[in-house]
C-alpha positions as CSV (number, residue, x, y, z in Angstrom):
1,X,130.0,36.6,64.3
2,X,131.1,38.7,62.0
3,X,132.5,38.5,58.6
4,X,135.5,40.2,59.2
5,X,137.0,38.8,61.9
6,X,136.6,34.8,63.5
7,X,137.6,36.5,67.6
8,X,137.3,39.7,69.7
9,X,140.5,40.8,71.3
10,X,139.5,39.0,74.4
11,X,138.5,36.1,73.2
12,X,141.4,33.9,72.5
13,X,143.5,31.1,74.9
14,X,145.7,28.4,75.2
15,X,143.5,25.8,73.7
16,X,143.3,28.0,71.0
17,X,147.3,28.2,70.3
18,X,147.4,26.7,66.9
19,X,144.6,28.0,65.1
20,X,144.5,30.2,61.9
21,X,142.5,33.5,63.4
22,X,141.3,36.9,62.4
23,X,141.0,40.3,64.5
24,X,139.5,43.2,64.4
25,X,140.8,46.7,65.9
26,X,142.4,49.8,67.0
27,X,146.7,49.9,66.7
28,X,147.5,51.2,70.4
29,X,151.1,51.0,70.3
30,X,154.1,48.9,68.8
31,X,157.5,48.6,70.5
32,X,160.0,47.5,68.0
33,X,162.9,45.7,69.1
34,X,164.4,46.1,66.0
35,X,163.6,46.3,61.6
36,X,162.2,42.5,61.1
37,X,160.3,42.0,65.2
38,X,157.6,43.7,67.2
39,X,154.9,43.2,69.4
40,X,152.4,45.0,68.5
41,X,148.7,45.4,70.8
42,X,145.6,45.3,68.8
43,X,142.8,46.6,70.7
44,X,138.3,46.2,69.8
45,X,135.5,46.3,72.5
46,X,136.0,43.8,73.9
47,X,139.7,43.5,75.4
48,X,143.5,43.7,73.9
49,X,145.8,41.0,72.6
50,X,149.5,40.7,71.4
51,X,150.5,40.6,68.3
52,X,154.4,39.1,66.7
53,X,155.8,40.9,64.3
54,X,158.4,38.4,63.1
55,X,159.6,39.7,59.5
56,X,160.3,42.8,58.2
57,X,158.8,43.4,55.3
58,X,155.0,43.7,57.9
59,X,157.7,46.1,59.9
60,X,157.7,48.2,57.0
61,X,154.0,48.0,55.7
62,X,153.2,49.3,59.1
63,X,156.0,51.8,59.1
64,X,153.7,54.1,57.6
65,X,150.3,53.6,59.6
66,X,149.3,55.7,62.9
67,X,148.3,54.7,66.0
68,X,144.7,54.8,66.2
69,X,144.2,53.3,62.9
70,X,142.2,50.5,62.8
71,X,143.9,47.2,61.7
72,X,142.4,43.5,60.4
73,X,145.2,41.2,61.3
74,X,144.9,37.5,60.4
75,X,148.0,35.0,61.8
76,X,148.0,31.9,63.7
77,X,147.6,31.5,67.2
78,X,150.4,30.7,69.9
79,X,151.7,29.9,73.4
80,X,153.8,33.4,74.0
81,X,156.9,32.9,76.7
82,X,156.9,35.4,78.7
83,X,152.7,35.3,79.5
84,X,151.1,38.6,81.2
85,X,148.8,36.9,84.3
86,X,147.3,40.8,84.7
87,X,145.8,40.6,80.9
88,X,143.3,37.7,79.9
89,X,144.7,37.0,77.1
90,X,148.3,37.0,78.0
91,X,148.6,33.0,77.5
92,X,149.0,34.0,73.6
93,X,149.4,35.1,71.0
94,X,148.8,35.6,67.3
95,X,151.0,35.4,64.0
96,X,150.6,38.0,62.1
97,X,150.8,36.1,57.9
98,X,148.6,39.5,56.9
99,X,147.5,42.8,58.5
100,X,144.8,45.7,56.5
101,X,144.2,48.6,57.1
102,X,140.6,49.4,57.4
103,X,140.1,52.2,58.6
104,X,143.6,55.2,59.0
105,X,144.1,57.4,61.6
106,X,145.9,60.8,60.3
107,X,147.2,62.5,62.9
108,X,150.7,61.6,64.3
109,X,149.7,63.0,67.0
110,X,147.2,62.4,69.1
111,X,145.7,65.1,71.6
112,X,146.1,62.8,74.4
113,X,147.4,59.3,75.5
114,X,143.8,56.7,75.1
115,X,145.3,54.8,77.9
116,X,145.6,57.7,80.2
117,X,142.4,60.5,78.3
118,X,141.2,61.0,82.8
119,X,144.8,62.6,82.7
120,X,143.7,65.3,80.3
121,X,142.2,68.5,80.3
122,X,138.1,68.5,80.2
123,X,137.7,70.5,77.4
124,X,139.7,67.9,75.7
125,X,138.4,65.6,76.1
126,X,135.2,66.6,75.9
127,X,136.0,67.9,72.1
128,X,137.3,64.5,71.7
129,X,135.0,62.8,73.1
130,X,135.4,60.0,70.6
131,X,138.8,59.6,71.3
132,X,137.9,59.5,75.2
133,X,135.9,57.1,74.7
134,X,137.8,54.3,73.9
135,X,139.9,54.4,76.7
136,X,138.3,51.5,78.4
137,X,138.0,52.5,81.7
138,X,136.4,55.9,80.0
139,X,134.3,52.8,78.7
140,X,133.6,50.5,81.3
141,X,131.5,53.4,82.7
142,X,128.5,54.3,79.9
143,X,128.6,49.8,80.1
144,X,128.0,50.1,83.3
145,X,125.0,52.3,82.5
146,X,123.5,50.9,79.7
147,X,123.5,47.9,82.1
148,X,121.7,49.4,85.0
149,X,118.9,50.9,83.0
150,X,118.9,47.0,81.4
151,X,118.5,46.0,85.2
152,X,116.4,48.4,86.8
153,X,113.9,48.3,83.3
154,X,113.6,44.6,84.3
155,X,113.2,44.8,87.9
156,X,110.4,47.3,87.3
157,X,108.6,44.9,84.7
158,X,108.2,42.2,86.9
159,X,106.6,44.3,89.1
160,X,104.0,44.8,86.6
161,X,104.9,48.3,85.8
162,X,104.0,48.8,81.6
163,X,106.7,51.6,80.8
164,X,104.8,54.7,78.7
165,X,106.3,57.0,76.8
166,X,105.6,60.6,77.3
167,X,105.7,64.0,74.7
168,X,108.9,65.7,74.2
169,X,107.1,68.4,73.1
170,X,104.8,70.0,74.8
171,X,104.2,73.2,76.8
172,X,105.7,75.5,78.8
173,X,104.8,75.2,82.5
174,X,105.9,75.9,86.3
175,X,107.8,72.7,87.4
176,X,110.9,75.6,89.2
177,X,113.6,75.8,86.1
178,X,113.7,77.3,83.1
179,X,112.5,75.4,80.0
180,X,113.6,75.4,77.0
181,X,112.0,76.5,74.6
182,X,111.0,75.4,71.0
183,X,109.4,78.2,68.1
184,X,106.6,76.8,66.1
185,X,106.2,76.8,62.4
186,X,102.6,76.9,61.9
187,X,101.6,78.3,65.0
188,X,103.7,81.8,64.3
189,X,105.0,83.0,68.3
190,X,104.0,80.7,69.7
191,X,106.1,77.6,71.8
192,X,106.8,74.0,72.7
193,X,108.6,72.8,75.7
194,X,110.8,70.4,76.1
195,X,109.7,68.8,79.4
196,X,111.9,69.1,82.4
197,X,110.6,65.9,83.1
198,X,106.9,64.0,82.2
199,X,105.0,65.3,86.1
200,X,102.1,66.3,84.9
201,X,101.4,63.4,81.2
202,X,102.6,60.7,84.1
203,X,99.7,61.6,86.4
204,X,97.3,62.1,83.4
205,X,97.8,58.8,82.9
206,X,96.6,58.1,86.0
207,X,93.3,58.9,85.2
208,X,93.5,57.3,82.2
209,X,92.9,54.1,84.0
210,X,96.9,53.0,84.3
211,X,97.7,51.5,87.6
212,X,101.7,51.4,87.1
213,X,103.5,54.0,84.8
214,X,107.5,53.4,84.2
215,X,109.7,54.7,82.0
216,X,113.6,56.4,82.3
217,X,112.7,58.8,81.2
218,X,114.9,62.5,79.1
219,X,114.3,65.6,81.1
220,X,114.6,69.6,79.5
221,X,116.4,72.1,82.2
222,X,117.9,75.1,81.3
223,X,120.3,75.6,85.3
224,X,123.6,75.5,85.6
225,X,125.6,72.7,86.0
226,X,127.1,70.9,89.3
227,X,129.5,67.8,90.1
228,X,125.6,65.8,90.3
229,X,124.1,67.7,88.3
230,X,124.3,67.2,84.2
231,X,123.3,71.5,82.1
232,X,120.3,71.2,79.8
233,X,119.1,67.5,79.8
234,X,119.5,64.2,82.0
235,X,117.4,60.8,82.5
236,X,115.5,59.6,85.3
237,X,113.8,56.6,86.6
238,X,110.3,57.7,86.5
239,X,107.4,56.3,88.3
240,X,103.6,56.6,89.0
241,X,101.4,54.5,91.2
242,X,97.2,54.6,90.4
243,X,95.5,54.2,94.3
244,X,99.0,53.9,96.2
245,X,100.2,56.0,99.1
246,X,103.5,57.0,100.3
247,X,105.1,53.2,101.6
248,X,103.7,52.2,98.1
249,X,106.3,53.7,96.7
250,X,108.8,53.5,99.4
251,X,108.0,49.7,98.8
252,X,108.5,49.6,95.6
253,X,111.8,51.4,96.0
254,X,112.9,49.3,98.2
255,X,113.0,46.3,96.2
256,X,114.3,47.4,92.8
257,X,117.5,49.9,94.1
258,X,119.1,47.9,97.0
259,X,119.6,44.5,94.2
260,X,121.3,47.2,91.2
261,X,123.3,49.1,94.5
262,X,124.8,45.3,95.6
263,X,125.9,44.4,92.0
264,X,126.8,47.1,90.4
265,X,127.9,49.7,92.5
266,X,131.5,49.8,94.4
267,X,130.5,48.2,97.6
268,X,128.7,44.6,97.9
269,X,126.7,46.3,100.8
270,X,123.1,48.6,101.0
271,X,120.6,49.4,103.1
272,X,118.0,47.1,103.5
273,X,114.4,47.6,103.1
274,X,113.0,49.7,104.6
275,X,115.6,52.2,104.8
276,X,114.7,55.2,107.9
277,X,112.0,57.8,107.7
278,X,113.7,61.0,108.7
279,X,110.7,64.1,108.8
280,X,113.1,67.3,107.2
281,X,113.2,69.3,110.1
282,X,114.5,65.8,112.0
283,X,116.8,65.5,109.4
284,X,117.9,70.1,109.9
285,X,118.6,69.0,113.5
286,X,119.9,66.0,113.3
287,X,122.1,66.2,110.2
288,X,122.0,70.0,109.4
289,X,120.7,69.1,105.6
290,X,118.2,67.6,104.1
291,X,120.5,65.5,102.3
292,X,122.0,63.2,104.7
293,X,125.2,61.0,104.3
294,X,124.3,57.6,106.7
295,X,127.2,56.4,106.4
296,X,128.8,59.1,109.1
297,X,128.0,58.3,112.9
298,X,128.4,61.1,114.5
299,X,125.2,64.2,115.2
300,X,124.2,67.2,115.3
301,X,123.2,68.2,119.4
302,X,121.7,71.3,120.7
303,X,123.7,73.0,123.3
304,X,121.9,76.9,122.5
305,X,120.4,76.5,126.7
306,X,123.9,76.1,128.1
307,X,126.2,78.1,126.5
308,X,124.6,81.2,124.6
309,X,125.2,82.8,127.8
310,X,129.0,81.5,128.1
311,X,130.0,85.0,127.8
312,X,131.7,84.6,124.5
313,X,130.3,87.3,121.8
314,X,128.8,85.5,118.7
315,X,127.0,82.5,121.5
316,X,124.9,86.0,122.2
317,X,121.2,85.2,121.6
318,X,122.8,83.2,119.3
319,X,121.2,79.3,118.7
320,X,124.0,77.2,119.6
321,X,124.6,73.4,117.2
322,X,127.6,71.0,118.1
323,X,129.3,68.2,116.5
324,X,130.3,66.0,120.1
325,X,133.8,63.6,118.0
326,X,134.1,61.0,120.3
327,X,138.3,59.6,121.3
328,X,139.4,62.3,119.1
329,X,143.5,62.1,118.9
330,X,144.2,64.4,115.6
331,X,146.1,67.3,116.1
332,X,145.4,70.8,116.1
333,X,146.6,70.8,113.1
334,X,143.6,68.9,112.0
335,X,141.2,70.6,113.9
336,X,141.9,74.1,112.7
337,X,142.0,72.3,108.5
338,X,137.9,71.6,109.6
339,X,138.2,74.9,110.4
340,X,139.3,76.4,108.1
341,X,137.3,74.1,105.3
342,X,134.1,74.3,107.1
343,X,134.1,78.4,106.9
344,X,135.1,78.5,102.9
345,X,132.4,76.2,102.8
346,X,129.3,78.0,104.7
347,X,131.3,81.4,105.1
348,X,131.0,81.1,108.6
349,X,132.8,80.8,112.1
350,X,133.3,77.0,113.2
351,X,134.9,76.6,116.7
352,X,136.0,74.3,119.5
353,X,137.2,72.4,122.9
354,X,137.9,70.1,123.8
355,X,136.9,67.3,126.7
356,X,139.5,65.6,128.1
357,X,139.2,62.1,130.5
358,X,140.1,64.5,133.7
359,X,136.7,66.2,132.4
360,X,139.1,69.7,132.1
361,X,137.7,71.5,129.1
362,X,141.2,72.7,127.0
363,X,142.1,74.2,123.3
364,X,139.5,76.6,121.0
365,X,137.1,78.5,123.4
366,X,137.9,76.5,125.9
367,X,138.3,79.4,127.9
368,X,135.2,81.1,128.2
369,X,133.2,77.8,129.1
370,X,134.8,77.5,132.4
371,X,131.1,78.3,134.4
372,X,129.5,76.4,131.8
373,X,131.1,72.9,131.6
374,X,129.3,70.0,133.5
375,X,125.8,71.7,132.0
376,X,127.4,71.2,128.9
377,X,128.5,68.2,129.6
378,X,125.6,66.2,130.7
379,X,123.8,68.6,126.9
380,X,126.4,67.5,124.7
381,X,126.3,63.7,126.5
382,X,130.4,64.0,126.7
383,X,132.8,60.9,128.6
384,X,136.2,62.3,128.9
385,X,138.2,62.6,124.9
386,X,135.9,64.3,123.1
387,X,137.1,67.2,120.1
388,X,132.9,69.2,120.7
389,X,132.9,70.8,117.6
390,X,130.5,74.7,117.7
391,X,128.3,76.7,115.3
392,X,126.4,79.8,116.2
393,X,123.7,81.4,114.1
394,X,120.2,82.0,113.4
395,X,118.5,78.0,113.4
396,X,119.5,78.0,109.8
397,X,122.7,79.4,110.0
398,X,124.1,76.9,112.9
399,X,122.8,73.6,111.4
400,X,123.9,74.1,107.9
401,X,128.0,74.9,109.9
402,X,127.7,72.2,111.8
403,X,126.7,69.7,108.6
404,X,129.0,71.0,107.1
405,X,131.3,70.6,110.4
406,X,130.0,66.9,110.6
407,X,130.8,65.6,107.3
408,X,134.4,67.4,106.8
409,X,135.2,66.1,110.4
410,X,134.5,62.9,109.3
411,X,136.8,62.9,106.4
412,X,139.4,64.0,108.4
413,X,139.1,61.1,111.1
414,X,138.1,58.2,108.4
415,X,137.0,56.4,111.5
416,X,133.5,58.1,111.9
417,X,132.2,57.1,108.5
418,X,131.5,53.2,107.0
419,X,132.7,54.1,103.5
420,X,132.1,50.8,101.8
421,X,128.2,50.8,101.7
422,X,125.1,52.9,100.8
423,X,122.5,53.5,103.2
424,X,119.2,55.3,101.8
425,X,116.8,57.2,103.5
426,X,113.7,58.9,103.2
427,X,113.3,62.4,104.1
428,X,110.1,63.0,104.8
429,X,107.5,65.4,105.8
430,X,108.4,68.5,104.5
431,X,106.6,71.9,104.6
432,X,104.0,72.7,102.4
433,X,104.3,76.0,101.5
434,X,107.9,78.4,103.2
435,X,108.6,82.3,102.6
436,X,110.1,82.4,100.1
437,X,114.0,84.6,100.5
438,X,113.6,87.1,97.0
439,X,109.9,87.2,97.6
440,X,109.5,87.6,100.5
441,X,105.6,86.2,99.9
442,X,104.2,82.7,101.0
443,X,105.5,79.7,98.1
444,X,105.0,76.4,97.7
445,X,108.0,74.6,99.3
446,X,109.2,72.2,96.4
447,X,106.2,70.3,94.6
448,X,103.1,72.0,93.6
449,X,101.3,69.3,93.6
450,X,101.4,67.9,96.7
451,X,99.0,66.4,98.4
452,X,98.5,68.4,102.0
453,X,99.4,66.1,105.4
454,X,95.5,66.4,106.2
455,X,93.6,67.1,103.0
456,X,91.2,70.1,102.3
457,X,90.6,70.8,106.6
458,X,94.5,71.1,107.1
459,X,94.3,74.4,104.3
460,X,91.4,75.5,105.9
461,X,92.0,76.0,109.2
462,X,96.0,75.4,109.7
463,X,99.4,78.1,109.6
464,X,100.2,77.2,106.1
465,X,103.8,77.6,107.4
466,X,102.5,74.2,109.7
467,X,101.1,72.0,107.4
468,X,103.6,69.5,105.7
469,X,103.3,68.2,102.4
470,X,103.1,63.5,101.5
471,X,106.2,64.6,99.9
472,X,109.5,62.6,99.7
473,X,113.3,63.1,98.8
474,X,115.4,59.9,98.1
475,X,118.9,60.8,99.2
476,X,122.2,57.6,99.1
477,X,124.9,58.6,100.8
478,X,124.0,62.8,101.2
479,X,122.9,62.6,97.5
480,X,119.8,63.5,96.8
481,X,118.2,60.7,94.6
482,X,114.4,61.9,93.7
483,X,111.8,63.7,95.2
484,X,108.2,62.3,95.0
485,X,105.1,62.7,96.0
486,X,101.8,61.8,96.7
487,X,100.2,64.1,94.1
488,X,97.3,66.2,95.1
489,X,94.5,64.3,93.3
490,X,91.4,66.2,93.7
491,X,90.4,70.0,92.4
492,X,88.8,71.7,95.1
493,X,91.9,71.1,97.6
494,X,93.9,71.8,94.7
495,X,92.4,75.6,93.9
496,X,92.3,75.6,97.7
497,X,96.3,75.3,97.7
498,X,96.9,77.4,95.1
499,X,94.7,80.1,96.6
500,X,97.6,80.0,99.1
501,X,99.8,81.5,97.1
502,X,98.0,83.9,95.1
503,X,97.0,81.4,92.1
504,X,93.1,82.0,91.8
505,X,90.9,78.7,90.3
506,X,91.3,80.4,86.8
507,X,95.3,80.5,86.9
508,X,94.6,77.1,88.0
509,X,92.7,75.7,85.1
510,X,94.6,77.9,82.7
511,X,98.6,77.5,83.7
512,X,97.5,73.3,84.7
513,X,94.4,72.6,81.8
514,X,94.7,69.7,81.2
515,X,95.5,68.1,84.3
516,X,92.6,70.3,86.6
517,X,89.8,68.9,83.9
518,X,91.2,65.6,84.4
519,X,91.2,65.8,87.8
520,X,87.4,67.1,87.4
521,X,86.4,63.0,85.8
522,X,87.3,60.6,88.5
523,X,91.0,60.5,89.4
524,X,92.1,58.5,91.9
525,X,94.7,59.2,94.4
526,X,97.9,58.6,92.9
527,X,101.9,58.7,94.2
528,X,105.1,58.4,93.1
529,X,108.5,59.0,92.1
530,X,111.4,59.8,89.5
531,X,115.3,58.8,91.0
532,X,117.9,60.3,88.5
533,X,120.3,57.6,86.9
534,X,122.7,60.0,86.1
535,X,122.8,60.9,89.6
536,X,122.7,56.5,90.1
537,X,125.7,55.2,88.2
538,X,127.5,58.2,89.2
539,X,128.0,56.4,92.7
540,X,128.0,52.8,91.7
541,X,131.1,54.6,89.8
542,X,132.8,56.1,92.6
543,X,132.6,58.8,89.7
544,X,133.0,62.9,91.7
545,X,131.5,64.4,88.1
546,X,128.1,63.2,87.1
547,X,129.7,64.0,83.4
548,X,131.9,60.4,84.1
549,X,129.8,58.8,83.4
550,X,127.7,59.9,80.5
551,X,127.9,59.8,76.7
552,X,128.6,62.8,75.7
553,X,127.7,65.8,77.9
554,X,127.8,69.1,78.0
555,X,130.4,70.9,79.8
556,X,129.4,73.5,82.8
557,X,128.1,75.8,80.5
558,X,126.3,73.5,78.7
559,X,128.1,73.8,75.8
560,X,128.6,70.3,73.3
561,X,131.3,71.3,72.2
562,X,132.7,68.4,69.8
563,X,129.4,69.1,67.8
564,X,130.2,73.0,68.7
565,X,126.0,73.7,70.3
566,X,124.0,76.1,70.7
567,X,125.5,77.1,67.0
568,X,123.7,79.7,64.5
569,X,121.1,79.2,62.7
570,X,120.6,80.9,59.3
571,X,118.1,83.8,58.6
572,X,115.9,81.5,56.0
573,X,115.4,79.0,59.6
574,X,114.8,81.9,61.8
575,X,112.2,83.0,59.2
576,X,110.2,79.3,59.3
577,X,109.8,79.7,62.8
578,X,109.3,83.7,62.7
579,X,111.9,84.5,64.5
580,X,113.9,87.3,65.3
581,X,117.2,87.7,67.0
582,X,117.9,91.3,69.0
583,X,120.5,90.3,71.3
584,X,121.5,93.9,73.6
585,X,125.4,94.2,74.4
586,X,126.0,93.4,77.8
């Protein structure tokens, strides 16, 4: 035990009554009953203990001490006359013989109440994060994160994976986001980059003869914040396996994650192996998204053939997707809210009608569907008592709008959703290539290091847009936890794959010299994945913002307002790294 205390503030029980103890912690508050009686709450990392002040002298000693000062309290434990059943130490109290101030709080007013810090303005919380973290509700999220990481590490090592750390200072490479650049002092005009992921290094480890690698890897990307994405840096459970297939990777993840989610999550149910496997195209058709929340029992239906020529102008020549909500009894107000929320989220209109128990069409656009009633009912499997939500446009537009309506409808009619579980699935068979929205040219759809299904033959003989890749996403409750792939370990196939997007052999050698050269010395087939640790903990904790599970997060503008980063540096520091700043006024 520490010299300065004999027990923690969560440790004392009735069996300790009569013992002399020393506690240390933060002065949370005190209820003053009279000039010689007060009830002080002492809080440390572990919990709280009530301290009863019964002398005027000691009350006077504490009169000038501000809350959140740290105190040492030495006294005798006794049974409480008025017990607090909600507190683990609620059966006892400590009567002090000595109180010492260990660390003085110099401010009378706090930026926010510690116990209610989550209600404070986010910028205030981030500026005074060290106070925010004193709130047990905030602190517990960080403790959970620590335990989850330890459990992930333990389970990976049990499966014979070796933890190997990879470099933080490396070279810039095109991986989909902006790099953080670090100027070199010894090599004027040249820069290191912080790794967006250990992608190339872990593949090089496979080429080096390591069979199973993992690490809790820091990744750095200069990208905008979202509720489920922290700007700047994040951590992932990075893994790679040699001589492995897609199914080998799936088997590892399906062993590691469900027990962790059941042990540490809000819910004690998680998908069992094998997780559902859903092709990318199937996910878009059935759920309107490649990140489907399988807790929602509703799926999208196709209604183009039956309704595109019904006479309703928005459906004319369009793809029509439907969401059938059986047994829908909610009010018209709820339907209108589903439609308006969907339009806000997608920028497109949502339409609807009801199919009654008697087979009658009512509400919404029902008047346009009279002649199509039987065909629509058969195509959509209507039996009576359904609300039918309809989206129209291009296939992508209809899928996206109907997919959003599916989620929103389930949020207003919770019987369509089993909330209290973790539903995992694999999204597989991603297209290898796509036409870029901005460039209008052929681009890699996902990961350029992936192996095309069909190998060299597919690249030589198929339309590039018809080629699938051995790429996969891990999704849980509608949140993408990770992307992964069977890697392209064959230099000839790699050259051909890049040539289709306009990059020649010299480009590949220049952009990925180490990996290309390593693969020319005989590389094993290998595959991997990297589930995001921050997102996993966010799901487990039931938080809506990823910043709640990061000890010292940046704000939405990628600023650490507690430390003042990013910050200006001196001219001498700039000269050391051969940098001259030229900021153009906006």
